[in-house]
C-alpha positions in Angstrom: 6.7 91.3 106.6 10.2 92.7 106.6 12.6 91.5 103.9 15.1 88.9 105.2 18.7 90.1 105.6 21.8 88.3 104.3 24.4 90.6 105.7 25.9 93.7 104.2 24.7 93.6 100.7 22.3 95.2 98.2 18.9 93.7 97.7 18.3 91.6 94.5 18.1 93.9 91.5 16.5 91.5 89.0 13.5 93.3 87.5 14.1 96.5 89.4 13.7 99.6 87.1 16.8 101.7 86.7 19.1 98.9 88.0 21.2 96.3 86.3 21.4 92.6 87.0 24.5 91.1 85.4 24.5 87.4 84.8 26.3 84.8 82.7 24.9 82.0 80.5 27.2 79.1 79.6 26.3 77.1 76.6 27.8 73.6 77.1 26.9 72.6 73.6 29.4 75.2 72.3 32.2 74.7 74.9 35.2 72.8 73.5 37.2 72.7 76.6 40.0 74.8 75.1 40.8 76.6 78.3 41.1 80.1 76.9 38.7 81.3 79.6 41.0 80.0 82.3 44.2 81.4 80.8 42.6 84.8 80.2 41.5 84.9 83.8 44.9 83.9 85.1 46.6 86.6 83.0 44.0 89.3 84.0 44.4 88.8 87.7 47.8 87.0 88.2 46.0 84.0 89.8 48.6 81.8 91.5 49.5 78.3 90.4 47.2 75.7 91.7 44.0 77.8 92.2 41.5 79.3 89.8 38.8 81.9 89.6 37.3 79.8 86.7 38.1 76.2 86.0 36.9 73.4 83.7 35.3 70.2 84.9 35.4 67.4 82.4 33.2 64.3 82.3 32.8 61.4 79.9 29.2 60.2 79.6 27.6 57.2 78.0 29.0 53.8 76.9 31.2 53.0 73.9 30.5 53.7 71.0 27.9 56.3 72.2 30.2 58.4 74.3 30.3 62.2 74.7 32.5 64.5 76.6 31.0 67.2 78.8 33.1 70.2 79.7 31.6 72.5 82.4 33.2 75.8 83.2 32.7 76.6 86.9 33.1 79.9 88.8 31.5 82.1 91.4 27.7 82.1 90.8 27.2 85.7 92.0 24.1 84.6 93.9 21.2 86.9 94.7 21.2 85.4 98.3 24.9 84.6 98.8 25.7 82.5 101.8 29.2 83.7 101.8 28.1 87.3 102.5 25.9 86.2 105.4 28.8 84.2 107.0 31.6 86.7 106.5 32.5 88.0 110.1 34.2 91.2 108.9 31.9 92.2 106.0 34.7 91.7 103.6 32.4 89.9 101.3 29.5 92.0 100.0 26.9 92.3 97.2 27.1 95.1 94.7 23.8 96.8 93.7 24.2 95.4 90.1 24.5 91.8 91.3 28.2 91.3 91.6 29.4 89.4 94.8 32.7 91.1 95.6 35.6 91.1 98.1 37.2 93.9 100.1 40.7 92.6 100.6 41.5 95.2 103.2 38.8 93.8 105.5 39.5 90.0 104.9 41.2 88.2 107.7 41.6 84.9 105.9 39.3 82.9 108.2 37.9 80.8 105.4 34.3 81.2 106.6 33.2 82.1 103.0 35.3 79.3 101.5 33.6 76.7 103.7 30.1 78.1 103.2 30.2 78.5 99.4 28.1 75.7 97.8 30.1 76.0 94.6 33.7 75.6 95.8 34.3 78.9 94.1 36.8 80.5 96.5 40.4 80.1 97.4 43.0 81.7 99.7 45.8 83.7 98.2 49.3 82.9 99.3 51.3 85.0 101.8 54.1 85.7 99.2 53.4 86.7 95.6 55.7 87.7 92.7 53.9 90.9 92.3 54.1 92.7 95.6 51.2 95.0 94.8 48.7 92.1 94.6 46.7 91.0 97.7 48.1 88.3 100.0 46.6 86.0 102.7 43.0 86.9 101.8 40.2 85.1 100.0 39.8 85.5 96.3 37.3 84.5 93.7 35.7 85.5 90.4 34.4 89.1 90.4 32.7 89.0 87.0 35.5 91.4 86.0 33.7 94.4 87.4 36.7 96.6 86.6 36.1 95.7 82.9 32.3 95.6 82.9 32.1 99.1 84.5 34.0 100.4 81.4 31.7 98.7 78.9 34.0 95.7 78.3 33.2 92.0 78.6 34.7 89.9 81.4 38.1 88.5 80.4 36.9 84.9 80.1 34.0 85.9 77.9 36.2 88.0 75.6 38.7 85.1 75.3 36.2 82.3 74.6 36.8 81.3 71.0 33.5 79.2 70.8 31.3 81.9 72.3 30.2 79.5 74.9 30.2 82.2 77.6 27.5 84.9 77.2 27.4 87.8 79.6 25.0 90.7 80.0 22.2 92.6 81.9 19.1 90.5 82.6 17.2 93.7 83.2 17.7 94.6 79.5 15.1 92.6 77.5 17.2 93.1 74.4 20.4 91.6 75.8 21.5 88.2 74.6 21.4 86.7 78.1 17.8 87.8 78.5 16.8 86.3 75.2 18.7 83.0 75.9 16.9 82.6 79.3 13.5 82.9 77.5 14.5 80.7 74.5 16.6 78.0 76.0 16.0 75.4 78.7 18.6 76.6 81.3 19.6 75.2 84.7 21.7 76.3 87.6 24.0 74.5 90.0 22.6 73.5 93.5 19.1 75.0 93.1 18.3 73.3 96.4 20.4 75.8 98.3 18.1 78.7 97.7 20.9 81.1 96.8 19.4 82.1 93.4 22.7 81.7 91.4 23.1 84.0 88.4 25.3 81.6 86.3 23.0 79.7 84.0 23.8 76.6 81.9 22.5 75.3 78.6 22.7 71.6 78.1 23.6 70.6 81.7 22.1 67.6 83.5 22.2 67.7 87.3 24.6 65.3 88.9 28.0 64.2 87.6 29.8 67.3 86.3 27.1 69.5 87.8 27.8 68.3 91.3 30.0 70.8 93.2 31.7 68.2 95.3 32.6 66.3 92.2 33.9 69.5 90.6 36.3 69.7 93.5 37.4 66.1 94.1 37.3 64.5 90.7 39.9 66.7 89.0 42.4 65.6 86.5 45.9 64.4 87.7 47.5 67.6 86.3 45.1 69.9 88.2 45.6 67.9 91.4 49.3 68.1 91.1 49.1 71.9 90.5 47.1 72.3 93.7 49.6 70.1 95.7 52.4 72.2 94.3 50.6 75.3 95.5 50.2 73.9 99.0 53.8 72.8 99.2 55.2 76.2 98.2 52.8 78.6 99.8 53.1 78.1 103.5 51.9 80.1 106.5 48.3 80.8 105.7 47.4 77.4 104.2 46.5 75.8 107.6 44.3 72.8 107.0 45.3 72.3 103.4 46.7 68.8 103.5 48.7 67.6 100.5 46.7 64.9 98.7 48.4 61.5 98.4 50.1 61.6 101.7 48.4 58.7 103.5 50.9 57.5 106.1 50.1 58.4 109.7 53.6 59.9 110.2 53.3 62.1 107.1 49.8 63.3 107.9 50.8 64.1 111.5 53.8 66.0 110.3 51.7 68.1 108.0 49.1 68.9 110.7 51.8 69.9 113.2 53.6 72.1 110.7 50.4 73.8 109.6 49.3 74.5 113.1 52.6 76.1 113.9 52.5 78.2 110.7 48.9 79.2 111.5 49.8 80.3 115.0 52.7 82.4 113.7 50.4 84.0 111.1 47.9 85.0 113.8 50.6 86.6 115.9 51.9 88.5 112.8 48.4 89.8 112.1 48.0 91.0 115.7 51.3 92.8 115.5 52.9 90.8 118.3 55.7 89.6 116.1 57.1 91.1 112.9 56.7 89.6 109.4 
């Protein structure tokens, strides 16, 4: 029987001799919610205001006085069978032989197929205008497991910055690596195991549901994070078609946003086709 294909990608490398399979283990018993991982990632990649490559989902569990706070870092799961790779029409999203799921910005057309298909809400669209003109614009972005650092023998920025050592990164094909030992020793779980994507971000101390639900991770954000995202959508026009500002519930306000977004989307298409200038 031939092996099933999921688009332009390398086959899973877990257990393959001579290959690496990078993965991350997140110990929620250690995570304090300090946010150093988010800030390090923002600084490393110049991530725009309102969107994140890694973010923190917070949840209070139990009833007083037996209450505990659960903080769950969320990011791209670098799946062995990534749906985003299969659904990308331009092969901009691909799977690296060592397990990284990566982006080719020069091939991305900003169609959002990968954003819609990701079960973990791990992708966002970069704005058309950025402070640093050398950074990509109008394309999809996400966590890359800091391949540019890992390939030089360094840890991902978020892992290096975590003061509680809640993020552990390494090669699962190396039996002596800390991630390999943790997977054998601890009771780990993954997000959305029902999707069959074989995610390679593992959690210690995570119960399914609540903070582990990817829709909850997206919708049940803090007021501050929600306002950040609204600010992003207000100030990055053109390629944000379909991004409605939350809280605008009147029919007139909603219709105005839809019409404006459709106009900006059409202009963006003509610019990409070279019919009109930027």
